[in-house]
MDTraj code that builds the backbone (N, CA, C; nanometers):
import mdtraj as md
import numpy as np

residues = "UNK UNK UNK UNK UNK UNK UNK UNK UNK UNK UNK UNK UNK UNK UNK UNK UNK UNK UNK UNK UNK UNK UNK UNK UNK UNK UNK UNK UNK UNK UNK UNK UNK UNK UNK UNK UNK UNK UNK UNK UNK UNK UNK UNK UNK UNK UNK UNK UNK UNK UNK UNK UNK UNK UNK UNK UNK UNK UNK UNK UNK UNK UNK UNK UNK UNK UNK UNK UNK UNK UNK UNK UNK UNK UNK UNK UNK UNK UNK UNK UNK UNK UNK UNK UNK UNK UNK UNK UNK UNK UNK UNK UNK UNK UNK UNK UNK UNK UNK UNK UNK UNK UNK UNK UNK UNK UNK UNK UNK UNK UNK UNK UNK UNK UNK UNK UNK UNK UNK UNK UNK UNK UNK UNK UNK UNK UNK UNK UNK UNK UNK UNK UNK UNK UNK UNK UNK UNK UNK UNK UNK UNK UNK UNK UNK UNK UNK UNK UNK UNK UNK UNK UNK UNK UNK UNK UNK UNK UNK UNK UNK UNK UNK UNK UNK UNK UNK UNK UNK UNK UNK UNK UNK UNK UNK UNK UNK UNK UNK UNK UNK UNK UNK UNK UNK UNK UNK UNK UNK UNK UNK UNK UNK UNK UNK UNK UNK UNK UNK UNK UNK UNK UNK UNK UNK UNK UNK UNK UNK UNK UNK UNK".split()
xyz = np.array([
    [-0.2637, -15.8440, 0.9041],
    [-0.2009, -15.9942, 0.9475],
    [-0.2183, -15.9980, 1.0553],
    [-0.2076, -16.0991, 1.1263],
    [-0.2761, -16.1342, 1.2741],
    [-0.1342, -16.1045, 1.3619],
    [-0.2088, -16.0840, 1.5073],
    [-0.1105, -16.0967, 1.6465],
    [-0.0584, -16.1792, 1.6424],
    [0.0582, -16.2246, 1.6597],
    [0.0733, -16.3719, 1.7351],
    [0.1797, -16.3247, 1.7969],
    [0.1851, -16.2441, 1.8589],
    [0.2261, -16.2397, 1.9752],
    [0.3559, -16.1963, 1.9931],
    [0.4071, -16.1971, 2.0685],
    [0.5738, -16.1218, 2.0926],
    [0.7085, -16.1727, 2.0349],
    [0.7761, -16.1366, 1.9713],
    [0.8798, -16.2052, 1.9358],
    [0.9702, -16.1861, 2.0348],
    [1.0383, -16.2983, 2.0802],
    [1.1546, -16.2501, 2.1672],
    [1.2775, -16.3888, 2.1443],
    [1.3558, -16.2821, 2.0268],
    [1.4773, -16.3397, 1.9811],
    [1.4903, -16.4573, 1.8697],
    [1.3509, -16.4244, 1.7863],
    [1.3087, -16.5389, 1.6596],
    [1.3471, -16.4983, 1.5570],
    [1.4288, -16.6283, 1.5086],
    [1.5236, -16.6322, 1.3874],
    [1.4556, -16.5774, 1.2771],
    [1.4756, -16.4738, 1.2033],
    [1.4173, -16.4040, 1.0807],
    [1.5208, -16.4123, 0.9609],
    [1.6024, -16.4887, 0.9493],
    [1.6848, -16.4044, 0.9034],
    [1.8680, -16.5082, 0.8631],
    [1.8762, -16.6091, 0.8215],
    [2.0072, -16.6159, 0.7782],
    [2.0995, -16.6616, 0.6804],
    [2.1890, -16.5783, 0.6731],
    [2.2853, -16.5695, 0.5398],
    [2.4159, -16.6091, 0.5858],
    [2.4397, -16.6908, 0.4854],
    [2.5782, -16.8322, 0.5218],
    [2.6497, -16.7321, 0.4458],
    [2.7882, -16.7151, 0.4971],
    [2.9334, -16.5953, 0.4676],
    [3.0282, -16.7293, 0.4065],
    [3.0584, -16.7269, 0.4732],
    [3.1623, -16.8743, 0.4251],
    [3.1678, -16.9618, 0.5135],
    [3.2321, -17.0582, 0.4684],
    [3.2942, -17.1807, 0.5870],
    [3.1929, -17.1756, 0.7225],
    [3.2504, -17.2004, 0.8371],
    [3.1875, -17.1863, 0.9185],
    [3.0965, -17.0484, 1.0128],
    [3.0814, -16.9420, 0.8482],
    [3.0268, -16.8271, 0.9335],
    [2.8972, -16.7774, 0.9082],
    [2.8047, -16.7668, 0.9696],
    [2.6805, -16.6576, 0.8835],
    [2.6241, -16.5682, 1.0018],
    [2.5379, -16.5194, 0.8839],
    [2.4943, -16.4309, 0.9740],
    [2.3766, -16.3801, 1.0128],
    [2.3540, -16.3728, 1.1109],
    [2.1782, -16.4509, 1.2029],
    [2.1229, -16.3502, 1.1916],
    [1.9931, -16.3036, 1.1682],
    [1.8806, -16.2085, 1.2365],
    [1.8178, -16.2460, 1.3286],
    [1.7616, -16.1615, 1.4534],
    [1.6736, -16.2517, 1.5318],
    [1.6000, -16.0836, 1.5736],
    [1.4606, -16.1021, 1.6093],
    [1.3361, -16.0237, 1.6608],
    [1.3147, -16.0479, 1.7870],
    [1.3242, -15.9118, 1.8397],
    [1.2447, -15.9187, 2.0006],
    [1.1737, -15.7712, 1.9986],
    [1.0268, -15.8026, 2.0065],
    [0.9749, -15.6992, 2.0155],
    [0.9750, -15.6465, 2.1318],
    [0.9398, -15.4907, 2.1382],
    [0.9376, -15.3885, 2.2705],
    [0.7782, -15.3148, 2.2788],
    [0.7613, -15.2210, 2.3789],
    [0.6668, -15.1400, 2.4029],
    [0.6723, -15.0050, 2.3518],
    [0.7430, -15.0063, 2.2705],
    [0.7194, -14.8889, 2.1639],
    [0.6747, -14.9151, 2.0094],
    [0.5719, -14.7959, 2.0060],
    [0.4719, -14.8004, 1.9067],
    [0.4747, -14.6664, 1.8167],
    [0.4818, -14.6838, 1.6320],
    [0.4856, -14.6237, 1.5684],
    [0.3636, -14.6112, 1.4832],
    [0.3494, -14.4689, 1.4976],
    [0.2193, -14.4422, 1.3529],
    [0.2790, -14.2900, 1.2902],
    [0.1328, -14.2799, 1.2163],
    [0.1447, -14.1549, 1.1132],
    [0.0241, -14.0625, 1.1743],
    [0.0464, -13.9539, 1.2294],
    [-0.0953, -13.8085, 1.2266],
    [-0.0925, -13.8104, 1.0830],
    [-0.1977, -13.7789, 1.0525],
    [-0.2318, -13.6962, 0.8783],
    [-0.2231, -13.5896, 0.8724],
    [-0.2818, -13.5355, 1.0337],
    [-0.3689, -13.4236, 1.0159],
    [-0.1842, -13.3243, 1.0488],
    [-0.1251, -13.3835, 1.1148],
    [-0.0075, -13.2799, 1.1140],
    [0.0713, -13.3838, 1.0370],
    [0.0768, -13.4473, 0.9342],
    [0.2051, -13.5193, 0.8642],
    [0.2516, -13.5514, 0.9704],
    [0.3049, -13.6254, 1.0449],
    [0.4724, -13.6515, 1.0663],
    [0.4220, -13.7952, 1.1019],
    [0.5494, -13.8638, 1.1045],
    [0.5893, -13.9824, 1.1839],
    [0.5394, -13.9389, 1.3496],
    [0.4726, -14.0995, 1.4529],
    [0.4652, -14.0287, 1.5946],
    [0.5103, -14.1510, 1.6670],
    [0.5846, -14.1635, 1.8057],
    [0.6369, -14.2852, 1.8318],
    [0.6200, -14.2744, 1.9433],
    [0.5777, -14.3991, 2.0097],
    [0.5351, -14.3988, 2.1283],
    [0.6095, -14.5130, 2.2640],
    [0.6509, -14.4550, 2.3599],
    [0.7049, -14.5719, 2.4660],
    [0.6489, -14.5800, 2.5940],
    [0.5872, -14.7114, 2.5414],
    [0.4633, -14.7214, 2.6704],
    [0.5642, -14.7924, 2.8136],
    [0.4698, -14.8045, 2.8872],
    [0.5124, -14.8914, 3.0151],
    [0.5029, -15.0463, 2.9919],
    [0.3875, -15.1078, 2.9319],
    [0.3180, -15.1982, 2.9010],
    [0.3201, -15.2539, 2.7610],
    [0.3430, -15.3850, 2.7172],
    [0.3076, -15.4205, 2.5738],
    [0.1695, -15.3959, 2.6098],
    [0.0767, -15.3396, 2.4525],
    [-0.0151, -15.3459, 2.4026],
    [-0.0805, -15.4229, 2.2865],
    [-0.0043, -15.5070, 2.2984],
    [-0.0443, -15.5960, 2.1249],
    [0.0313, -15.5707, 2.0241],
    [0.0241, -15.6133, 1.9211],
    [0.0667, -15.5769, 1.7962],
    [-0.0015, -15.4050, 1.7414],
    [-0.1375, -15.3619, 1.7579],
    [-0.1855, -15.2887, 1.7277],
    [-0.2282, -15.1621, 1.8351],
    [-0.2114, -15.0471, 1.8574],
    [-0.2290, -14.9729, 1.9657],
    [-0.3025, -14.8642, 1.9129],
    [-0.3900, -14.7241, 2.0088],
    [-0.3797, -14.6168, 1.9657],
    [-0.3260, -14.5299, 2.0352],
    [-0.2195, -14.4211, 2.0027],
    [-0.1903, -14.3460, 2.0788],
    [-0.2048, -14.1908, 2.0418],
    [-0.1958, -14.0585, 2.0542],
    [-0.2011, -13.9180, 2.0350],
    [-0.1149, -13.8483, 1.9786],
    [-0.1278, -13.7833, 1.9316],
    [0.0194, -13.7093, 1.8436],
    [0.0115, -13.6118, 1.9490],
    [0.1657, -13.5265, 2.0088],
    [0.2320, -13.4634, 2.0683],
    [0.1595, -13.3451, 1.9959],
    [0.1748, -13.2863, 1.9066],
    [0.1288, -13.1732, 1.8717],
    [-0.0024, -13.0945, 1.8742],
    [-0.1242, -13.1693, 1.7704],
    [-0.2498, -13.2064, 1.8066],
    [-0.3293, -13.2571, 1.8681],
    [-0.2114, -13.3354, 1.9825],
    [-0.3333, -13.4696, 2.0500],
    [-0.4587, -13.5428, 2.0723],
    [-0.4705, -13.5367, 1.8587],
    [-0.5448, -13.6581, 1.7564],
    [-0.5376, -13.7865, 1.8476],
    [-0.5790, -13.8724, 1.8191],
    [-0.5354, -13.9967, 1.8027],
    [-0.4534, -14.0800, 1.6861],
    [-0.4430, -14.2159, 1.6272],
    [-0.4268, -14.2736, 1.5815],
    [-0.3657, -14.4052, 1.5944],
    [-0.3535, -14.4429, 1.4773],
    [-0.3244, -14.5855, 1.5512],
    [-0.1943, -14.6372, 1.5188],
    [-0.1351, -14.7188, 1.5704],
    [0.0345, -14.6914, 1.5862],
    [0.0480, -14.8423, 1.6055],
    [0.1750, -14.8561, 1.5665],
    [0.2173, -15.0284, 1.5555],
    [0.2994, -15.0516, 1.5904],
    [0.3586, -15.1658, 1.6737],
    [0.4760, -15.2254, 1.7089],
    [0.5867, -15.2631, 1.6668],
    [0.6868, -15.1968, 1.7462],
    [0.8153, -15.1366, 1.6610],
    [0.8633, -15.2992, 1.7310],
    [0.9800, -15.3589, 1.6273],
    [1.0486, -15.4650, 1.7287],
    [1.2075, -15.4822, 1.6778],
    [1.3162, -15.4977, 1.8001],
    [1.4639, -15.4391, 1.7692],
    [1.5025, -15.6120, 1.6714],
    [1.5619, -15.5816, 1.5522],
    [1.5685, -15.6570, 1.4899],
    [1.7667, -15.6278, 1.4724],
    [1.7641, -15.7444, 1.5081],
    [1.9356, -15.7478, 1.5810],
    [2.0539, -15.8585, 1.4516],
    [2.1215, -15.8404, 1.4317],
    [2.2353, -15.9148, 1.3116],
    [2.3580, -15.9129, 1.4263],
    [2.3977, -16.0947, 1.3632],
    [2.4864, -16.0693, 1.4487],
    [2.5660, -16.2118, 1.3458],
    [2.7179, -16.2243, 1.3578],
    [2.7329, -16.2960, 1.2730],
    [2.8545, -16.3678, 1.3793],
    [2.8056, -16.5033, 1.3308],
    [2.8078, -16.6399, 1.3728],
    [2.8540, -16.7366, 1.3392],
    [2.9585, -16.7903, 1.4478],
    [3.0542, -16.8966, 1.3709],
    [3.0372, -17.0212, 1.4951],
    [3.0662, -17.1295, 1.4193],
    [3.0543, -17.2758, 1.4420],
    [3.2029, -17.2590, 1.6020],
    [3.1764, -17.3723, 1.6926],
    [3.2584, -17.3593, 1.8098],
    [3.4591, -17.4162, 1.7329],
    [3.4135, -17.4293, 1.6182],
    [3.5216, -17.4421, 1.5796],
    [3.6505, -17.3072, 1.5727],
    [3.5349, -17.2585, 1.5664],
    [3.5821, -17.0875, 1.5373],
    [3.6017, -17.0156, 1.6858],
    [3.4985, -17.0138, 1.7273],
    [3.4514, -16.9705, 1.8674],
    [3.5289, -17.0349, 2.0016],
    [3.5200, -17.1154, 1.9899],
    [3.6264, -17.1871, 2.0529],
    [3.7966, -17.2390, 2.0383],
    [3.8178, -17.1202, 1.9772],
    [3.9925, -17.1712, 1.8967],
    [4.0401, -17.1349, 1.9841],
    [4.1932, -17.2165, 2.0308],
    [4.2906, -17.1846, 2.0632],
    [4.4120, -17.1331, 2.0596],
    [4.4084, -17.1403, 1.9316],
    [4.5500, -17.0736, 1.8401],
    [4.4919, -16.9115, 1.8062],
    [4.6052, -16.8895, 1.7330],
    [4.5704, -16.7230, 1.6619],
    [4.5625, -16.7164, 1.4783],
    [4.5468, -16.7996, 1.4437],
    [4.4827, -16.7824, 1.2796],
    [4.3707, -16.8298, 1.2771],
    [4.3050, -16.7173, 1.1996],
    [4.1633, -16.7704, 1.1919],
    [4.1025, -16.7250, 1.0169],
    [4.0437, -16.9115, 0.9969],
    [4.0927, -16.9662, 0.8494],
    [3.8698, -16.9390, 0.8497],
    [3.8462, -16.8705, 0.9176],
    [3.6865, -16.8712, 0.9552],
    [3.6212, -16.7260, 0.8021],
    [3.5304, -16.7655, 0.7722],
    [3.4230, -16.6507, 0.6879],
    [3.4455, -16.4912, 0.7838],
    [3.4890, -16.5283, 0.8850],
    [3.4342, -16.4006, 1.0378],
    [3.5818, -16.3130, 1.0027],
    [3.7085, -16.3686, 0.9468],
    [3.7847, -16.2546, 0.9034],
    [3.8576, -16.2637, 1.0920],
    [3.8793, -16.3380, 1.1962],
    [3.8609, -16.3115, 1.2905],
    [3.7445, -16.2383, 1.3804],
    [3.7030, -16.2280, 1.3236],
    [3.5726, -16.1279, 1.4786],
    [3.5636, -16.1750, 1.5418],
    [3.5197, -16.3388, 1.4920],
    [3.4461, -16.3759, 1.6525],
    [3.5637, -16.5308, 1.6805],
    [3.6937, -16.4768, 1.6921],
    [3.7886, -16.6371, 1.6821],
    [3.8047, -16.6138, 1.8234],
    [3.7932, -16.7212, 1.8561],
    [3.8292, -16.7651, 2.0833],
    [3.7090, -16.6434, 2.1054],
    [3.5989, -16.6105, 2.0437],
    [3.4591, -16.5967, 2.1369],
    [3.3785, -16.7107, 2.1808],
    [3.3282, -16.7048, 2.2629],
    [3.2014, -16.7871, 2.3066],
    [3.0501, -16.7346, 2.2151],
    [3.0446, -16.6064, 2.1708],
    [2.9361, -16.5960, 2.1296],
    [2.9661, -16.4992, 1.9968],
    [2.8104, -16.4589, 1.9407],
    [2.8653, -16.3763, 1.8285],
    [2.8827, -16.2728, 1.8394],
    [2.9335, -16.1629, 1.7348],
    [2.9738, -16.0611, 1.7349],
    [2.8376, -15.9309, 1.7360],
    [2.7291, -15.8338, 1.7413],
    [2.6254, -15.8049, 1.7221],
    [2.7079, -15.7013, 1.6474],
    [2.6624, -15.7133, 1.4575],
    [2.7103, -15.6513, 1.3938],
    [2.5938, -15.4955, 1.3555],
    [2.4862, -15.4919, 1.3830],
    [2.3884, -15.3861, 1.4121],
    [2.2521, -15.4096, 1.4597],
    [2.1952, -15.2987, 1.4809],
    [2.1202, -15.3578, 1.5559],
    [2.0146, -15.2073, 1.5244],
    [1.8372, -15.2275, 1.4862],
    [1.7275, -15.1546, 1.3788],
    [1.5987, -15.1772, 1.4758],
    [1.4702, -15.0926, 1.4518],
    [1.3815, -15.1061, 1.4811],
    [1.3100, -15.0950, 1.3599],
    [1.1977, -15.1938, 1.3657],
    [1.1322, -15.2318, 1.2977],
    [0.9688, -15.2461, 1.2585],
    [0.8755, -15.1863, 1.1923],
    [0.7313, -15.2083, 1.2143],
    [0.7120, -15.3447, 1.2797],
    [0.6538, -15.4139, 1.3170],
    [0.6135, -15.5783, 1.3262],
    [0.5575, -15.6448, 1.1823],
    [0.5212, -15.5535, 1.1008],
    [0.4367, -15.6176, 0.9663],
    [0.5631, -15.6573, 0.9633],
    [0.6973, -15.5711, 0.9325],
    [0.8048, -15.5898, 0.7850],
    [0.8608, -15.7428, 0.8544],
    [0.8620, -15.7236, 0.9566],
    [0.9729, -15.8744, 1.0794],
    [0.9121, -15.9753, 1.0543],
    [0.7854, -15.9194, 1.0393],
    [0.6285, -16.0721, 1.0649],
    [0.6782, -16.0732, 0.9009],
    [0.6854, -16.0324, 0.7560],
    [0.6954, -16.0787, 0.6141],
    [0.8100, -16.0941, 0.6082],
    [0.9252, -16.0611, 0.6651],
    [1.0542, -16.1454, 0.6715],
    [1.0978, -16.3239, 0.7156],
    [0.9723, -16.2886, 0.8029],
    [0.9971, -16.4470, 0.8571],
    [0.9168, -16.5312, 0.7813],
    [0.7791, -16.4647, 0.7293],
    [0.6854, -16.5614, 0.6022],
    [0.8019, -16.5892, 0.4985],
    [0.8861, -16.5080, 0.4764],
    [0.9630, -16.4948, 0.3112],
    [1.0538, -16.5958, 0.3755],
    [1.1171, -16.6039, 0.5319],
    [1.2259, -16.7916, 0.5847],
    [1.1879, -16.8564, 0.5068],
    [1.0562, -16.8712, 0.5626],
    [1.0056, -17.0209, 0.5895],
    [0.8944, -17.0699, 0.4335],
    [0.8743, -16.9828, 0.3386],
    [0.8362, -17.0159, 0.2164],
    [1.0227, -17.0459, 0.2319],
    [1.1225, -16.9977, 0.1878],
    [1.2310, -17.0217, 0.1222],
    [1.2788, -17.1566, 0.1707],
    [1.2675, -17.1927, 0.2840],
    [1.2737, -17.3294, 0.3658],
    [1.2171, -17.3971, 0.2715],
    [1.0586, -17.4128, 0.3306],
    [1.0197, -17.4865, 0.2260],
    [1.0111, -17.4961, 0.0919],
    [1.0664, -17.4286, 0.0210],
    [1.1411, -17.4161, -0.0956],
    [1.2421, -17.4840, -0.1439],
    [1.2856, -17.5388, -0.0523],
    [1.4393, -17.6077, -0.0439],
    [1.4187, -17.7453, 0.0114],
    [1.3644, -17.7891, 0.1521],
    [1.2413, -17.9300, 0.1554],
    [1.2135, -17.9632, 0.0023],
    [1.0753, -17.8702, -0.0568],
    [1.0893, -17.9123, -0.1971],
    [1.1667, -18.0003, -0.2776],
    [1.3014, -17.8723, -0.3104],
    [1.3785, -17.8834, -0.4101],
    [1.4225, -18.0483, -0.3685],
    [1.4781, -18.0820, -0.2778],
    [1.5619, -18.1905, -0.1916],
    [1.4568, -18.3215, -0.2417],
    [1.3556, -18.3026, -0.1725],
    [1.2704, -18.4134, -0.2265],
    [1.2792, -18.4575, -0.3390],
    [1.2176, -18.3422, -0.4355],
    [1.2347, -18.3677, -0.5769],
    [1.3615, -18.4724, -0.6309],
    [1.4898, -18.4338, -0.5764],
    [1.6320, -18.4369, -0.6043],
    [1.5866, -18.6358, -0.5633],
    [1.5410, -18.6155, -0.4397],
    [1.5184, -18.7688, -0.3499],
    [1.4955, -18.8395, -0.4656],
    [1.3309, -18.7893, -0.4840],
    [1.2687, -18.8549, -0.5821],
    [1.2888, -18.9279, -0.7423],
    [1.3766, -18.8131, -0.7685],
    [1.4977, -18.8562, -0.9027],
    [1.5628, -18.9459, -0.8850],
    [1.6022, -18.9794, -0.7970],
    [1.7420, -19.0450, -0.7434],
    [1.7337, -19.1875, -0.7599],
    [1.5969, -19.1800, -0.6266],
    [1.4768, -19.2977, -0.6299],
    [1.4804, -19.4273, -0.7284],
    [1.4200, -19.3263, -0.8204],
    [1.3756, -19.3019, -0.9440],
    [1.4973, -19.4128, -1.0643],
    [1.6363, -19.2997, -1.0297],
    [1.7246, -19.3929, -1.0984],
    [1.8000, -19.5059, -1.0649],
    [1.7467, -19.4997, -0.9159],
    [1.8282, -19.6525, -0.8741],
    [1.7169, -19.7369, -0.9074],
    [1.5389, -19.7355, -0.9082],
    [1.5480, -19.8340, -0.9079],
    [1.4905, -19.9162, -1.0652],
    [1.5970, -19.8040, -1.1620],
    [1.6312, -19.7817, -1.3688],
    [1.7569, -19.9237, -1.3021],
    [1.7903, -19.8763, -1.2469],
    [1.9294, -19.9093, -1.2504],
    [1.9532, -20.0673, -1.2016],
    [1.9046, -20.0907, -1.0713],
    [1.8313, -20.2316, -1.0438],
    [1.8040, -20.2888, -1.1533],
    [1.6862, -20.2721, -1.2305],
    [1.6143, -20.3742, -1.3241],
    [1.6736, -20.3901, -1.4425],
    [1.7801, -20.2851, -1.4744],
    [1.8469, -20.3445, -1.5863],
    [2.0103, -20.4149, -1.5506],
    [1.9956, -20.3734, -1.3899],
    [2.1439, -20.4864, -1.3138],
    [2.0573, -20.6332, -1.3474],
    [1.9576, -20.6519, -1.2908],
    [1.8994, -20.7883, -1.2734],
    [1.8679, -20.8753, -1.4135],
    [1.8861, -20.7951, -1.5187],
    [1.8536, -20.8279, -1.6143],
    [2.0223, -20.8531, -1.6865],
    [2.0439, -20.7835, -1.6635],
    [2.2078, -20.7920, -1.7222],
    [2.2704, -20.9335, -1.6357],
    [2.2593, -20.9312, -1.4999],
    [2.2493, -21.0686, -1.4691],
    [2.2247, -21.1911, -1.5395],
    [2.0801, -21.1579, -1.5898],
    [2.0816, -21.3396, -1.6634],
    [2.0696, -21.3506, -1.7284],
    [2.2080, -21.2868, -1.8158],
    [2.2328, -21.3090, -1.9546],
    [2.3822, -21.4032, -1.9109],
    [2.4057, -21.4527, -1.9834],
    [2.5220, -21.5098, -1.9964],
    [2.5872, -21.6058, -1.8621],
    [2.7039, -21.5840, -1.8086],
    [2.7488, -21.6158, -1.6863],
    [2.7895, -21.5054, -1.6138],
    [2.7115, -21.3967, -1.6429],
    [2.7368, -21.2724, -1.5409],
    [2.6781, -21.3292, -1.3773],
    [2.6190, -21.3966, -1.3512],
    [2.5674, -21.4383, -1.1861],
    [2.7175, -21.4875, -1.1503],
    [2.7603, -21.6261, -1.2079],
    [2.8837, -21.6286, -1.1515],
    [2.9481, -21.5459, -1.1673],
    [3.0121, -21.4276, -1.2023],
    [3.0897, -21.4065, -1.2846],
    [3.0586, -21.2593, -1.1337],
    [2.9906, -21.2201, -1.1007],
    [2.9025, -21.1067, -1.0037],
    [2.9678, -21.1686, -0.8559],
    [2.9195, -21.3042, -0.8332],
    [2.9298, -21.3929, -0.7268],
    [3.1538, -21.3796, -0.6857],
    [3.1690, -21.3872, -0.8690],
    [3.3236, -21.4510, -0.7918],
    [3.3790, -21.2903, -0.7578],
    [3.3449, -21.1989, -0.8153],
    [3.3767, -21.0815, -0.7529],
    [3.3469, -21.0328, -0.6606],
    [3.2284, -21.0697, -0.5614],
    [3.2105, -20.9965, -0.4716],
    [3.2718, -21.0890, -0.3224],
    [3.2982, -21.1888, -0.3996],
    [3.3796, -21.3125, -0.3058],
    [3.5412, -21.2831, -0.2886],
    [3.5907, -21.2099, -0.4163],
    [3.7516, -21.1362, -0.4153],
    [3.7862, -21.0561, -0.3164],
    [3.8780, -21.0894, -0.2789],
    [3.9607, -20.9758, -0.1574],
    [4.0559, -20.9113, -0.2970],
    [4.0652, -20.9107, -0.4192],
    [4.1653, -20.8511, -0.4381],
    [4.1097, -20.7197, -0.4825],
    [4.2333, -20.6305, -0.4630],
    [4.1936, -20.4868, -0.4155],
    [4.2093, -20.4105, -0.5546],
    [4.2128, -20.5318, -0.6866],
    [4.2464, -20.4566, -0.8439],
    [4.0755, -20.4549, -0.8767],
    [3.9734, -20.6047, -0.8130],
    [3.8614, -20.5444, -0.8352],
    [3.7098, -20.4678, -0.7852],
    [3.8176, -20.4010, -0.7014],
    [3.7887, -20.2940, -0.5673],
    [3.6853, -20.2108, -0.6329],
    [3.6634, -20.1613, -0.7334],
    [3.6491, -20.0534, -0.8548],
    [3.4889, -20.0846, -0.8832],
    [3.5367, -20.2309, -0.9062],
    [3.4241, -20.2828, -1.0100],
    [3.3605, -20.3548, -0.8856],
    [3.3623, -20.3782, -0.7875],
    [3.2968, -20.4696, -0.6802],
    [3.2214, -20.3280, -0.6406],
    [3.2265, -20.2345, -0.6172],
    [3.1427, -20.1086, -0.6016],
    [3.0424, -20.0754, -0.6442],
    [3.0887, -20.0739, -0.8285],
    [3.0214, -20.0703, -0.9329],
    [2.8535, -20.1560, -0.8989],
    [2.8874, -20.3164, -0.8887],
    [2.7825, -20.3932, -0.8611],
    [2.7009, -20.3585, -0.7266],
    [2.7647, -20.3242, -0.6060],
    [2.7279, -20.3616, -0.5134],
    [2.5953, -20.1991, -0.4908],
    [2.6407, -20.1022, -0.5899],
    [2.5376, -19.9726, -0.6865],
    [2.4747, -20.0035, -0.7710],
    [2.4244, -20.1902, -0.8108],
    [2.3527, -20.2045, -0.8858],
    [2.4328, -20.1253, -1.0812],
    [2.5086, -20.1394, -1.0418],
    [2.5719, -20.0765, -1.1913],
    [2.6340, -20.1489, -1.2501],
    [2.6390, -20.1470, -1.3706],
    [2.6493, -20.2621, -1.4594],
    [2.7666, -20.2013, -1.5255],
    [2.9020, -20.3290, -1.4813],
    [3.0041, -20.2746, -1.5151],
    [3.0641, -20.2723, -1.7112],
    [3.1415, -20.1917, -1.7453],
    [3.1732, -20.1432, -1.8789],
    [3.2382, -20.3476, -1.9161],
    [3.2289, -20.3445, -2.0537],
    [3.2718, -20.4692, -2.0927],
    [3.4396, -20.4704, -2.0931],
    [3.4983, -20.3746, -2.0890],
    [3.6133, -20.3722, -2.0500],
    [3.6657, -20.4285, -1.8746],
    [3.5703, -20.3719, -1.7915],
    [3.5606, -20.3745, -1.6387],
    [3.5537, -20.5271, -1.6103],
    [3.4614, -20.6039, -1.7524],
    [3.3865, -20.6951, -1.6914],
    [3.5399, -20.8478, -1.7645],
    [3.5625, -20.8205, -1.8823],
    [3.6849, -20.9165, -1.9169],
    [3.7976, -20.8793, -1.8235],
    [3.8201, -20.7309, -1.7639],
    [3.9315, -20.7638, -1.6823],
    [3.9085, -20.8409, -1.5837],
    [3.7613, -20.8305, -1.5132],
    [3.7453, -20.9245, -1.3918],
    [3.7687, -21.0714, -1.4059],
    [3.7472, -21.1214, -1.5369],
    [3.6859, -21.2381, -1.5207],
    [3.9078, -21.2841, -1.5617],
    [3.9311, -21.2444, -1.5812],
    [4.1273, -21.2366, -1.5736],
    [4.1174, -21.2460, -1.4338],
    [4.1536, -21.1606, -1.3777],
    [4.1874, -21.1545, -1.2020],
    [4.1129, -21.2923, -1.1599],
    [3.9679, -21.3072, -1.1789],
    [3.9717, -21.3841, -1.1251],
    [4.0083, -21.5632, -1.1789],
    [4.0407, -21.5783, -1.2799],
    [4.1158, -21.6978, -1.3817],
    [4.2618, -21.6801, -1.2842],
    [4.3064, -21.5606, -1.3290],
    [4.4474, -21.5755, -1.2396],
    [4.4480, -21.6544, -1.0664],
    [4.3584, -21.6217, -1.0081],
    [4.3227, -21.6343, -0.8541],
    [4.3012, -21.7914, -0.8595],
    [4.2056, -21.8169, -0.9312],
    [4.1562, -21.9923, -0.9473],
    [4.2675, -22.0792, -1.0065],
    [4.4110, -22.0445, -1.0973],
    [4.5402, -22.0790, -1.1221],
    [4.6268, -22.0925, -0.9981],
    [4.5803, -22.0249, -0.9296],
    [4.7211, -21.9702, -0.8372],
    [4.6633, -22.1005, -0.6798],
    [4.5141, -22.0639, -0.7040],
    [4.4541, -22.1320, -0.5761],
    [4.5218, -22.2510, -0.5426],
])
top = md.Topology()
chain = top.add_chain()
for i, resn in enumerate(residues, 1):
    res = top.add_residue(resn, chain, resSeq=i)
    for name in ("N", "CA", "C"):
        top.add_atom(name, md.element.get_by_symbol(name[0]), res)
traj = md.Trajectory(xyz[None], top)
């Protein structure tokens, strides 16, 4: 995997807990490197004074042999909540954090680990794939709704052209009667009212005309 540079608090995972609370995992590169000495069959860690990139060469403290080592990344998980919890004034907390972040203005650190950079980058790639999949799902849902909306519009326009429906629709939209509110909502959404609703609308409009 190519070197994408140092990670400086990049988000590598988000998990919704409940209500406004979420577990947020971030990653920060450090100048520590971890490798394996095949000769001594042991892991070797080296804390260097400067960053050497994603991969570098370090020496085994036992045999002094050179080995490839990968940069480590500190992965930190916090439980974050929105302002309704962190900026609360009252004592009661109904958030998913169960009071952990109540009246705090920052998330509470739950744990912190050191992982090889390649593992962290794979987590980030998985997160991107997840969000891309979510976007694709939402797009399919939007396309499906748009198709259904066009079908409703075609059917509604065909219905209006039948009989006195055009005059009836005009009367419903012009009426201020609250009894026609639900039927008016259907018409505004290009949905055809059911026959009992059509009969009711005719009755109400006739009543309004008689009392005008």
